[in-house]
C-alpha positions, 0 to 999 in steps of 0.5 A: 247396876242397883242403886243399893250402896255396895259394900265391899270385900275385896279378895286376892288369892296368890297360888305358888306358881303366881309368885312369879307371875307379875300383877298377880301379887298381893300387893298389886291386887291390892292397889288395883282393887282399891283404884278399881273401888275408887273409880266405882264409888264403893265403900271397901269394909274388909279385905281377904288374902288367901296366900299360897292357895290354887283355886281348884276344886276342893282347896280349903281357902279360910279367907275366901269362908271368911268373906262368905260368912261375912256375905251372910252376916250382911256386912258386905254384899259386893266381891271385887276380885281382880279376875274370874280366875281369882275366885274359881277355876271350875265351873261347878264351883262357879255355879254354886257360888253364883246360887249363894250370892243370888240367895244372899243379894250379893254380887260379884265385880272383876276388875280385869274381865270387866264383867259382874253379876248384877245383870242377866247379861253380866252372868251370861258372860261370866259363865261363858268366861268361865267354861273358856277358862276350864277349857284353857286349864284342861288343855294345858293340864294335858299338855303337861302330861304330855310333855312329862311323859315324853320327858320321863322316857326321855330319861327326864325323872321327876324325882330327886336321884336315888342313891346310884344315879344324878341328874345331868343335864335334867337326865337320870344318869349312872353315879359311878361313884355310889353305884357299887353301894347299890349293886351290894345290897341287892347282892347281900340281901339276895344271898340272905341278908336281911334288911337289919343285918345289912344296915348294921354292916354299913353302919360298922363299916361307916358307908357313905360316912355314915353311921344311920343306916336304917333297914328302911332305906334298905327297903326302899333301895329294894323295891325301886323299880328305878334300878331294874331301869324302869320307873313308875309315875304317881306310885302311889294314886290310883292310876300309876303309869309305868314306863319301861327301859327310860334310864340305865339299869344298875341291876338286872330286871332278874335280880331285882324280880328275885329279890322281890320274891326273897322280901315275900319269903321274908316278910313273915320272919323279919322283925322290926327293930325299929319301933316308932317312925313319928314319935315326937314329931307327930301333933294332935290336929284338935289340941296341937299336943305330941302324940304317944304310940303304941302297937298292937302285935296280931295272931298272925304275929303281924306287928301294927303300930299307931299314934294317939292323943288321949285327950282328944281320943283320936288315933292315926295307923303308921301305915296311913301316915306313912302313904300321905308321907310318901305321896307328899314327898312324891308331889313336891319332888315332881311339882319341882321338876315340872316347874323346872322343865315347863313353867319356868321357860314359860315364864323367862318367856314372859318376862322377855316380850315387849313392855308393850304387851304388859301395857296393853294387858293392864285395866 
């Protein structure tokens, strides 16, 4: 290693799934890194902590970017991290970082992996370790997808139970206390009632003790394939997967399809009464002010809704906001299900292992 004084930036990262894993909390990382620097005689210049962020490609890590800026400014010349995967889990990102370090006469030293980039041998070892790390991630992801597919086929749907269903032993089963409400919605719509007329009727009757039924709620129920026993995983992604007959249906496939045909017929004459879904709920990403709402009606009679900031001259389509919001909810519920079904048992198993195992793994 060069005789040049190592001025260090200690980089610590913890993602959501790391929170419960021993040895990966930010305080634990900080303690180990400080001890390592003291042993090596490194001077600690600053601390950089990214919390709740994965090391996947594309994820913005503000503290890691600040660290890189300090390297460019020559405030520090060495990154010290606990493990290689705290920096990145992508070979592509790793190669870019190696180039960045070379261009700025900077180094990386990892505590647990016992490697550094100050020599050709160290760089070669780091590339090998990164290849193994990414391969392990891809294999784990593949096993998770296979396991999730098998779970879905067994009725383990990774979503919040929709009206008419409930979770029982992790499986989605019919909730007979609310099933008839779903049947009634489909029957009413099939017999000519509009979304708004159904929601108004339910509000008048205070169905389920509620008086806030909305036309959008009725639409969501009518469009959900789960009621005919099917499920689409990743519905709003580029590669959705369709699973047939994974739960007991509440509506026949024929009734469900007939209502979709009816919905297309009604779409031309259907007029929305709840104008702005997100009014007073969105802030401008630039100035943080509440966005205003506006609508335009095209020659075909269809109305499009927008949210805008007069000061920053930015505008967002409501249908795009809908897509992001729905995708976020889908990902959130899916993540929660995956964690509960797959990762928590793994974490529990780790905690149940002998204490000696952890002592051997520590540096």
